[in-house]
C-alpha positions in Angstrom: 59.2 -0.7 -5.5 59.1 -1.0 -1.8 56.4 -2.8 0.2 55.2 0.5 1.5 54.6 1.7 -2.0 52.5 -1.3 -2.7 50.4 -0.6 0.3 49.9 3.0 -0.7 48.9 2.0 -4.3 46.5 -0.6 -3.0 44.9 1.8 -0.6 44.4 4.5 -3.2 41.0 3.1 -4.5 39.7 2.8 -1.0 40.6 6.5 -0.3 38.8 7.5 -3.5 35.7 5.5 -2.5 35.7 7.1 1.0 36.1 10.6 -0.5 33.2 9.9 -2.9 31.1 8.6 0.0 31.8 11.7 2.0 30.9 13.9 -0.9 27.6 12.0 -1.4 26.8 12.3 2.4 27.5 16.0 2.5 25.3 16.6 -0.5 22.5 14.5 1.1 22.8 16.4 4.4 22.7 19.8 2.6 19.6 18.7 0.7 17.9 17.6 3.9 18.7 20.9 5.6 17.3 22.8 2.7 14.1 20.7 2.7 13.9 21.2 6.5 14.2 25.0 6.2 11.5 25.1 3.5 9.1 23.0 5.6 9.9 25.1 8.7 8.6 28.2 6.9 5.3 26.5 6.3 5.1 24.3 9.4 1.7 25.7 10.4 -0.1 24.6 7.2 1.6 21.2 7.4 0.5 20.7 11.0 -3.0 21.8 10.1 -3.0 19.2 7.4 -1.8 16.5 9.8 -4.6 17.3 12.2 -7.3 16.6 9.6 -8.2 13.1 10.9 -8.6 14.3 14.5 -10.7 17.3 13.4 -12.9 15.1 11.3 -13.6 12.8 14.2 -14.3 15.7 16.6 -16.6 17.4 14.0 -18.6 14.2 13.8 -19.1 14.3 17.6 -20.0 18.0 17.6 -16.8 19.2 19.2 -14.3 21.9 18.3 -10.9 20.8 17.0 -8.7 22.5 19.6 -5.2 21.4 20.7 -3.2 23.1 23.4 0.5 23.6 24.4 1.3 22.4 27.9 4.7 24.0 27.9 6.1 27.2 26.5 8.6 25.5 24.2 6.2 22.9 22.9 5.1 25.0 19.9 8.7 25.3 18.8 9.4 21.6 19.0 6.2 20.8 17.1 7.5 23.0 14.3 10.9 21.3 14.4 9.3 17.8 14.2 7.1 18.9 11.3 10.1 20.3 9.6 12.1 17.1 10.1 9.4 14.9 8.7 8.7 17.3 5.7 12.4 17.8 5.0 13.1 14.1 4.9 10.2 13.5 2.5 11.3 16.4 0.2 14.9 15.4 0.1 14.5 11.7 -0.1 14.5 11.6 -4.0 17.8 13.4 -4.0 19.2 11.3 -1.2 18.1 8.1 -3.0 19.7 9.4 -6.2 23.0 10.0 -4.4 22.9 6.5 -2.9 22.3 5.0 -6.3 25.1 6.9 -8.0 27.5 5.7 -5.3 26.5 2.0 -5.6 25.8 1.7 -9.3 29.4 1.8 -10.6 30.2 -1.4 -8.6 27.3 -3.3 -10.1 27.0 -5.4 -13.3 24.4 -4.4 -15.9 22.2 -7.3 -14.9 22.5 -6.3 -11.2 21.6 -2.7 -12.0 18.5 -3.9 -13.8 17.5 -6.1 -10.9 18.2 -3.6 -8.1 16.7 -0.4 -9.7 13.1 -1.5 -9.6 13.3 -2.1 -5.9 14.9 1.3 -5.4 11.9 2.8 -7.1 9.3 0.6 -5.4 10.6 1.2 -1.9 9.6 4.9 -1.6 6.3 4.2 -3.4 5.4 1.5 -0.9 6.3 3.7 2.0 4.1 6.5 0.7 1.3 4.0 0.1 1.6 2.7 3.7 1.8 6.3 5.1 -1.4 7.3 3.1 -3.2 4.2 4.3 -2.3 5.0 7.9 -3.3 8.7 7.6 -6.6 8.3 5.7 -7.8 4.9 7.0 -6.2 3.8 10.3 -5.8 7.2 12.1 -9.5 8.2 11.9 -10.5 4.8 13.2 -8.0 4.9 16.0 -9.0 8.5 17.1 -12.6 7.6 16.9 -11.9 4.7 19.2 -9.9 6.8 21.7 -12.3 9.7 21.8 -15.2 7.3 22.5 -14.2 7.3 26.2 -15.1 10.9 26.7 -17.7 11.8 29.3 -20.0 14.8 29.0 -21.7 16.2 32.1 -24.3 19.0 32.3 -21.9 21.6 33.6 -18.7 19.9 34.3 -19.5 19.3 38.0 -19.7 16.0 39.9 -23.3 14.6 40.2 -24.4 13.0 43.5 -25.1 9.3 43.4 -28.8 8.4 43.2 -29.8 12.0 42.4 -32.1 13.0 39.5 -29.1 13.6 37.3 -27.3 10.4 38.1 -27.1 9.5 34.4 -24.9 12.5 33.7 -21.3 11.7 34.8 -18.4 14.0 35.4 -17.4 15.9 32.3 -14.2 14.4 30.9 -13.5 15.8 27.4 -10.5 15.8 25.1 -8.1 18.7 25.3 -5.1 17.2 23.5 -1.5 18.3 23.5 -0.3 19.3 20.1 3.0 17.5 20.6 1.5 14.3 21.8 -1.0 14.3 18.9 1.9 14.8 16.4 4.0 12.1 18.0 1.1 9.6 17.8 0.3 10.5 14.2 3.9 10.2 13.1 4.2 6.9 14.8 1.2 5.6 12.8 2.6 6.9 9.5 6.2 5.6 10.1 4.9 2.2 11.4 2.7 1.5 8.4 5.2 2.9 5.9 7.9 0.5 7.2 5.5 -2.4 7.3 4.6 -1.8 3.6 8.3 -2.4 2.8 7.8 -6.1 3.5 7.0 -7.2 -0.1 10.0 -5.2 -1.4 12.4 -6.7 1.1 11.3 -10.3 0.7 11.2 -10.1 -3.1 14.7 -8.6 -3.2 15.9 -11.4 -0.9 14.1 -14.0 -3.1 15.8 -12.6 -6.2 19.1 -12.9 -4.4 18.3 -16.5 -3.5 18.3 -15.9 0.3 14.6 -17.0 0.7 12.3 -19.2 -1.3 8.5 -19.3 -1.7 8.4 -22.8 -0.2 10.4 -21.7 2.8 8.2 -18.6 3.5 5.2 -20.8 3.3 6.6 -23.3 5.7 7.3 -20.7 8.4 3.9 -19.0 7.9 2.7 -19.9 11.4 5.8 -18.3 12.9 5.3 -15.3 10.7 1.7 -14.9 12.1 3.1 -14.8 15.7 5.8 -12.3 14.7 3.3 -10.0 13.0 1.0 -10.1 16.1 4.0 -9.1 18.2 4.9 -6.3 15.8 1.3 -5.0 15.8 1.3 -4.9 19.6 4.6 -3.0 19.7 4.3 -0.4 17.0 0.7 0.6 17.6 -1.2 2.1 20.5 -2.9 -0.4 22.9 -6.2 -0.5 21.0 -7.6 -3.6 19.4 -8.8 -1.9 16.2 -5.4 -0.6 15.2 -3.7 -3.8 16.0 -6.1 -5.9 14.1 -5.9 -3.6 11.0 -2.1 -3.7 11.1 -2.1 -7.5 11.5 -4.5 -8.0 8.6 -2.5 -5.6 6.3 0.9 -7.0 7.1 -0.2 -10.6 6.8 -1.7 -9.8 3.5 1.6 -8.3 2.4 3.3 -11.4 3.6 1.1 -13.6 1.3 1.7 -11.1 -1.5 5.5 -11.5 -0.9 5.2 -15.3 -1.2 3.5 -14.9 -4.5 6.1 -12.4 -5.7 9.0 -14.6 -4.7 7.3 -17.6 -6.5 7.0 -15.5 -9.6 10.7 -14.5 -9.4 11.6 -18.2 -9.0 9.5 -19.1 -12.1 11.3 -16.4 -14.1 14.7 -17.7 -13.0 13.7 -21.3 -13.9 12.5 -20.2 -17.3 15.7 -18.3 -18.0 17.9 -21.3 -16.9 15.9 -23.7 -19.0 16.4 -21.5 -22.0 20.1 -21.5 -21.3 20.1 -25.3 -20.8 21.4 -25.0 -17.2 18.3 -26.1 -15.4 18.2 -29.7 -14.0 15.0 -31.1 -12.5 15.1 -33.0 -9.3 13.5 -36.1 -11.0 16.4 -36.1 -13.5 18.9 -36.0 -10.6 17.3 -39.0 -9.0 17.3 -40.9 -12.3 21.0 -40.2 -12.8 21.7 -41.4 -9.3 19.8 -44.7 -10.0 21.7 -45.2 -13.3 25.0 -45.0 -11.5 24.2 -48.0 -9.4 24.6 -48.5 -5.7 27.4 -46.8 -3.9 30.3 -48.8 -2.6 29.3 -47.9 1.0 25.8 -49.4 0.4 27.1 -52.6 -1.3 27.7 -55.8 0.7 31.2 -57.2 0.8 30.1 -60.4 -1.0 28.7 -58.3 -3.9 31.9 -56.3 -4.2 34.1 -59.5 -4.2 34.8 -60.3 -7.9 35.6 -63.9 -6.9 32.6 -64.5 -4.6 31.0 -67.9 -5.1 27.5 -66.6 -4.7 27.8 -63.9 -7.4 29.8 -65.8 -10.2 28.5 -69.1 -11.6 30.9 -69.5 -14.6 31.6 -73.1 -15.8 35.1 -72.3 -16.8 35.9 -71.0 -13.3 34.3 -74.1 -11.8 36.5 -76.4 -14.0 39.5 -74.3 -13.1 38.7 -74.8 -9.4 38.4 -78.6 -9.9 41.8 -78.8 -11.7 43.3 -76.7 -9.1 42.0 -78.9 -6.3 43.2 -82.1 -8.2 46.6 -80.8 -8.9 47.0 -79.8 -5.3 46.1 -83.3 -4.1 48.5 -84.9 -6.6 51.3 -82.7 -5.6 50.7 -83.6 -2.0 50.9 -87.4 -2.9 54.2 -86.9 -4.8 55.8 -85.1 -1.9 58.5 -87.3 -0.1 57.6 -88.3 3.4 
């Protein structure tokens, strides 16, 4: 068999994997397109559902819930964005199943059992974060933003010092549908991704990449990182940033607890198998071995050192040796 044949045989499994990956990706894209088309047909009800937090805040202020289009094509792009978001959510179970079926054959049975719960927990935590953002954070944020409206008597400017000086110029909310949708999706995606933190850190802890002690030691750096994240992924209002910081930091502490639980389970399993060795036992074993040669003085390592050996036989031998040497010196001819 020629070397070229060896190369072709060795590349055959790679070609098969790439062909399977292409097949999985094509199926995932088709599922996403189908979900997007379905959501495009009902884009208006989905958009009306997404405007519920804003309409609730406006209703509490006695205002009508009206959004406008500031460009002719804005309505079409709003429907496309709603379809993209809805299509991704509809097709995600199928896409996740295709990913799992591609990866699972290369995993051991124990690895499958360890990885599958995280694959299930990831979409659940994303939906939980998205729901928290939609039902809790978004109404508070819009209530804060709309608090800067000004209501005049007729919308005209009021002269300074006049009898109606307390009534300012009328500045009310007339929001763009596309801008509102962009901000709402930003809230949903940001909190959904932040809720993945326990899943990610627990998976890394199970793989041995992080430890509970290490996460606890870098807690102060994590606080700074969470503050920066809250400032970047949220609008510039204090309420939303504080809420995101409190939630993500709470998830970080939960992650430390989950990683510590994973470590305890690993320790219990290794103890049952007789493979676990405590740090104290390692130190005792090192003490039993005695000092290392590098840490031992030269006199202590010398087997014939005068300070370390006080044997009478050796002393008598030394005396005889010295006497014999002197006698031999006297017998030598001059």
